[in-house]
Phi, psi and omega in degrees: 000140177254149177210099185062034181081353185256129177294132181241141173256123182229129171257115185269121186238132185335049170237120183227121179260125184240127177230117181213129176227127178240128177230119177238129179246145182219125180229130184212162180212120175069224180270001183246133182239137165256138184224151175209153180214158175231127177259127183242127178261134178253155169237153180236130174221149179248149177278177178212156177245120184209155182232152184220130173283136185235329183201164187217150174210177186199195172228136182233131183245127182235151166259130173275108189292350184275331181222002180075003180296149173260126184243128175252130184223150173270000175227156174296137177245144182232101181207134184298341181271002187245128169251125180291123182257315184206156180204158162233141181203150178251142177221166173288146184268221180293336175206196186285003189236004178234145175234149181246119176250126187243132174238109194243126171057035183279167191209168181296165170085345176242129172274116181268131188232140173231140180241141170240128175262131180231145174248132177274120185248004181296152179274340168250152178303146178235157179239135175296111190265321184190154170223126184222154182248145172219162183205162176298143184297340181274001181250056178299336180295326176296312180301318174302321181292325178290319180289334176270003178082007178278341171244124183200175178221160171230164174232138178228150176275184189292343178266006181067027174269138185288132175238166188221183175304144183092354180287134182267133180252142179238164181308129178081003172298145177243137175224163174244139172246122183249130182247133184234145171220128171239121178272120181285164173292092179216125180297325179304342186262004179279141174054045173246164176206155182192183184236131173245133176250142174229135175242124179250128185236138174233137177235170183293143199294339183269359178252014188279134174228135176302140186278169178226142180080002174237162184266111178285169178309150172071010187048054191284336178276150179304150175270121177282111181248027172302136177081355174297155184236140171241121182256128174263127177256154184064097196071074190297129175220153176228131176237129177257119183300130186297162180301155175055039173259123177236162174223129184286152167305136184058026180246172188237144159256125177250118177253110181265156186289306189199064182213145168281174187291317183295314179293325178295314184297317185291319185300307183277348180078034184239161173231114191285131175276185178285354181271008181244129176257129179244131180229132171260116183278002179059047175059039172244339184194143348285165178228101197255124175239357187117139176075022180271149165231171187225153176227135174255128182232153170280184191283354174255021172069025174272128177294124173252345177200142176095187001294143183294142192279350179231120182291141177281134172248151187312137177061035177229166174239145178247123181233126185295137176290317181205141183295340179275351185281149179299119187289342184276356181260138175301331185286349176274007183229154174246144174236135177211170182294153193297340176293352179257009177292148189229059180297125177089358176208169174095354180296146176236143176185184180238016177074029183235343190281337182087214178274122187223155166282132186244324178204152169211141198215140165269171182217136182269166179099141187296131175073001183277355181310328188294349182260006169307148181209157160237146188238126172255133181238137184253096181275086180213000000 
């Protein structure tokens, strides 16, 4: 279809408005008839649901060759002292309705982000129905990053407010789809490449049904972490997270050494909300004697966080300053006496870090070892 010389993409979805009125009057007497008629012509038009790509952005990482500094920018920089090391960016694809996102030479410790801006051009309201990821069967490492929350997306309105599935779009509304990738510290992820496919779907507003089996924007559904692994170093222990374990966005998983939920809450003076998942390890994990660090892995044994950069000392707690900080650095953690521990609260982040180790604590006092814990936080 041509519209002012510009190719338009239109999905015509089952709304047809039909207006047609016919009135005929007839008056007669005997064998003589007087007649009159009015002819009314009706028109039929259908609406459309359509989107238009309007803008793109990305992340560029440079080395300053004069002092070795790492410079991260959301725009391209042009300076003779800067060497481009890695980048992510979105561009127009094959036509006005496809986008290409490139993540090139990316590496751990930096969250690479690419944005696609979209304008809703449909004549009838549309509803954000789904956003889903797919990948080539040979790229299992991409699947692992999706399942661990290292690859994810968010959607924002024109005021940068977060919106989710079910949000209704009207003509000329503008939104941004943000794509994030964080590469964990894992040697297996060096020098790999693959292809990721993303499908963003809008349907007519009165036909929206919540999806099942897909990851919605903002990772709003709980993340299934069944089979994920936590390794304790220096007094080596391994804990495999039980089946049917989920963690909510901005939620916590608390693994207690040997305590039920009620006793744990009473000891630490906390009351768990619905955003807390609690697991009692039955005196198997953690087992703290001093000098412990931890590593978080997915169910395929790929590291997604850690090893933590600050060793625990007896009767102390170690807490992450911010979920987005590099877990392997000592400077990313605070250590204090165990009475300052904050199980199930206090995590800080910006909803971009994914699944992280947030706190691990020893406990002072005779017999109180059973209340040792490690805390996992889902910053999404």
